[in-house]
Every structure is written in structure tokens, then in C-alpha cells.
C-alpha positions in Angstrom: 95.8 99.1 80.8 92.9 97.8 82.1 92.8 94.8 84.3 89.4 93.1 84.3 88.7 90.5 87.2 87.1 86.9 87.1 83.6 85.6 88.1 83.0 85.9 91.7 86.0 87.9 92.3 87.0 91.6 92.8 89.8 94.2 91.7 92.1 93.5 94.3 92.6 90.2 92.8 95.1 91.6 90.6 97.2 93.0 93.5 99.5 90.5 92.4 100.2 91.3 89.2 99.9 94.7 89.6 102.6 94.7 92.1 104.9 92.8 89.2 103.7 95.7 86.9 104.8 98.5 89.2 108.0 96.7 89.7 109.1 97.3 86.2 107.1 100.1 85.1 106.1 102.3 88.3 104.5 104.8 85.8 102.0 102.8 84.0 98.4 103.7 84.3 96.8 100.7 85.5 92.4 100.8 85.9 90.9 97.5 87.6 87.1 98.0 86.8 84.5 96.5 89.4 82.2 94.6 87.1 78.2 95.5 87.6 77.2 91.9 87.2 78.8 91.3 91.1 76.9 94.4 92.2 73.4 94.3 90.8 71.0 91.6 90.8 70.1 93.4 87.3 73.3 93.6 85.5 74.9 90.8 83.3 77.3 90.3 81.0 76.5 93.2 78.9 76.6 95.4 81.4 79.9 94.4 82.5 81.5 94.9 78.8 79.8 98.4 78.9 81.8 99.0 82.1 85.1 97.8 80.9 84.5 99.8 77.5 84.0 103.0 79.8 87.6 102.1 81.5 89.1 101.7 77.7 87.4 104.9 76.8 89.1 106.7 80.1 92.9 105.2 79.3 95.0 107.0 77.0 96.2 105.2 73.7 97.5 102.7 73.2 95.7 100.5 76.0 96.5 96.8 76.7 93.2 95.1 78.1 93.5 92.0 80.2 90.8 89.5 81.4 90.9 86.6 83.7 88.9 83.8 83.6 85.2 85.3 83.2 86.9 88.6 82.4 87.9 87.4 79.1 84.4 87.1 78.2 84.0 90.6 79.1 86.9 92.0 77.3 85.6 90.4 73.9 83.0 92.3 74.0 83.8 95.6 76.0 87.2 95.9 73.4 85.3 96.0 70.2 85.5 98.8 68.1 87.6 100.7 70.6 90.5 102.5 68.9 92.6 102.8 71.8 92.8 99.1 72.6 96.1 98.0 71.2 96.3 94.2 72.7 94.2 91.8 74.5 95.7 89.6 77.1 93.4 86.5 78.0 94.3 84.7 81.3 93.2 81.2 81.9 90.2 81.4 79.2 89.8 80.7 75.3 88.1 83.5 73.3 84.6 83.5 73.3 82.6 82.6 70.4 79.9 85.2 69.2 76.5 84.0 69.8 73.7 86.8 68.8 71.0 85.3 70.8 70.1 84.5 74.5 72.2 81.7 75.7 71.2 78.7 77.4 72.7 78.9 81.2 70.5 76.1 82.6 73.5 74.0 83.5 74.3 77.0 85.7 72.1 75.5 88.2 72.9 71.7 88.1 77.1 72.9 89.4 78.3 71.6 92.7 79.6 73.7 95.4 76.8 76.7 94.7 75.2 78.9 96.9 72.0 81.1 95.8 70.6 84.2 97.1 67.8 86.0 97.5 68.2 87.4 94.0 68.9 84.2 92.1 72.3 84.8 91.8 74.9 82.2 92.4 78.8 81.8 93.8 80.8 79.2 94.4 81.4 78.6 98.0 84.1 79.7 100.1 85.1 76.4 101.4 85.9 75.3 97.3 88.4 78.5 97.0 90.3 77.7 100.2 90.5 73.8 99.7 92.2 73.7 96.7 95.1 72.2 98.6 93.1 68.5 98.1 93.5 69.4 94.0 97.2 70.2 94.3 96.6 73.6 93.6 98.0 75.2 96.8 97.2 79.0 96.9 100.2 81.4 98.8 99.3 82.5 102.2 98.6 85.8 101.2 96.2 85.1 98.5 94.5 83.0 100.8 94.3 85.8 103.2 92.6 88.1 100.4 90.0 85.4 99.6 89.3 85.1 103.4 88.8 89.3 103.3 87.3 89.6 100.4 84.9 86.4 99.7 83.7 85.8 96.5 80.7 87.5 95.2 77.2 86.7 94.2 76.9 86.8 90.3 73.7 87.0 88.3 72.6 84.0 85.6 72.9 86.6 83.2 76.8 86.6 82.9 76.2 83.3 81.2 72.8 83.6 79.7 73.4 87.1 77.5 74.4 87.0 74.1 77.7 87.4 72.9 77.3 90.4 70.2 81.1 90.8 69.4 84.5 89.2 69.3 87.3 91.8 70.0 89.9 89.0 69.8 88.8 88.7 66.3 89.9 92.5 65.4 92.8 93.4 67.9 96.0 91.4 68.2 95.5 89.0 71.1 97.5 86.7 73.8 95.7 83.6 75.3 97.9 81.8 78.5 96.4 78.5 79.3 97.3 76.8 82.6 98.7 73.3 81.5 97.6 71.9 84.9 93.8 74.0 84.5 91.2 71.2 84.4 88.3 73.9 83.9 89.8 74.2 80.3 88.9 71.1 78.3 91.2 70.0 75.2 88.6 71.0 72.7 88.8 74.6 74.2 92.4 74.6 73.6 92.0 73.1 70.3 89.5 76.1 69.4 91.7 78.7 70.7 94.6 78.0 68.7 92.3 77.5 65.5 91.2 81.6 66.7 94.4 83.0 67.9 97.6 82.9 66.6 99.5 83.5 70.0 98.5 81.0 72.3 100.8 79.9 75.1 101.1 76.9 77.5 102.1 78.1 81.2 103.4 75.6 83.7 100.2 76.1 86.1 96.4 76.3 86.9 93.5 78.0 86.6 94.8 80.5 89.2 97.6 81.8 87.3 97.1 85.6 88.4 97.9 84.4 92.0 100.4 81.6 91.2 102.4 83.1 88.1 101.8 87.0 88.3 105.4 87.0 87.0 104.2 85.4 83.9 101.1 87.3 83.6 102.8 90.6 84.0 105.6 89.8 81.3 103.2 89.1 78.8 101.6 92.3 79.5 104.9 94.4 79.4 105.6 92.9 76.3 102.8 94.5 74.5 103.1 98.0 76.7 106.7 98.8 76.5 107.0 99.3 72.8 104.8 102.3 73.4 106.7 103.7 76.3 
């Protein structure tokens, strides 16, 4: 399986989901690519999708491809046309509609809690990530330690402005997991997800599902992986 991290994230964000997967199926091959847009001031969504495509190509068929948050946008392009991608799992994000033209990303400049670097890349400040207690989203202490040890990374605006040339979720069986208390996913997005995908599940958690409910995420992944074992 291929696990794709979210915006500003790192592959290590999947630590707890991987732990659950390995507990039940220690022989599964798991790849967690490091998205180029988080390492290069030139890369964007399309380069991220290429990285995920290479990870899928390197995986034996059948492969379950999983994204969290922005990682779902990447999966929706990267898994397009990949014959060994057997199932997609979207965690904390609805599918992204195809859009052949460059998207308007000016709204990024108006977002609160944003830091900018010398290349114009942006990132949520660390205080936001570690202050979720106030929003009723207490992250486990082990997760908070990871966030301190792996600060969130700057990304390019191209992650939001690149076109969306493919909709892999329309071609490959897909499961969408949405947190009931996720205030980053509005009602219109939830309705769109249900119109677009047959298997949409509400989970009693917030946007940080892979941190707060890794057991549920792993269980859904294994539903799709185990029939092939």
C-alpha cells in the first residue's frame, strides 16, 4: 500500500496507522512517499502526483493507495491510469473535482496563522498545531512529540493552483472517511462526496483522524488489502 501525507506534513505522520497495520499484517509492503512540494520551491501538486505514481509503480499489484487531507488531492491524480491501484482510501477529505486549467489560489494569502519563507511558500505556524486543545481536539502526547520533532514544512502555492487533470476516484473503487467533528470539511463538501462516491463513512473524530483514530483508518485499509493476501 502507498500512504500519502497531508499538507505541511511528513511521511512519519503515518506512524500510528502503520503501527496498526503491522500489528495485524506484518508482511504488508508499505510505502510512504515524501512529497516534492514540501522539499522544493519549484514543485507543486502535479510533481507530488508524479512522486505518488512512482511509488505505486514500485508496489506489487494490487495496491491500496491512501491519502490524508491534501494527500487525497495528490492520490486523485497520481493513481489515475495505474493498473495495480486496486482501491483508494480518502482520509479527512472529499474527492477533488477535475479542473483542466490553473486554479485561483489567491485565497491562500488571506489565511490566518500562516508563515511565509523567502520563496513565497507557506505553512501553518507551529502554535496552531499544538493549540488544538482549545478547539476540543486534544492530540495524543506521542503525536504532539512528533509535531515538535518534525515541524510542519513550507509548501508552494502550486499545491493549490496547479490544474487537476484526472479523477482517479471516478475510475477506481474508493472509500472516503470524514470526521463528524471536522470543521475543515463543510456541508457542501460532504454532500458532494456522497454524490461522487458510493462508500462515504462518517467517523466520530476531527480532521486529525490518522492521529486520533489510526485504528479505524487501518481497519478500512485492511478491508481492501486482506482479500488479496
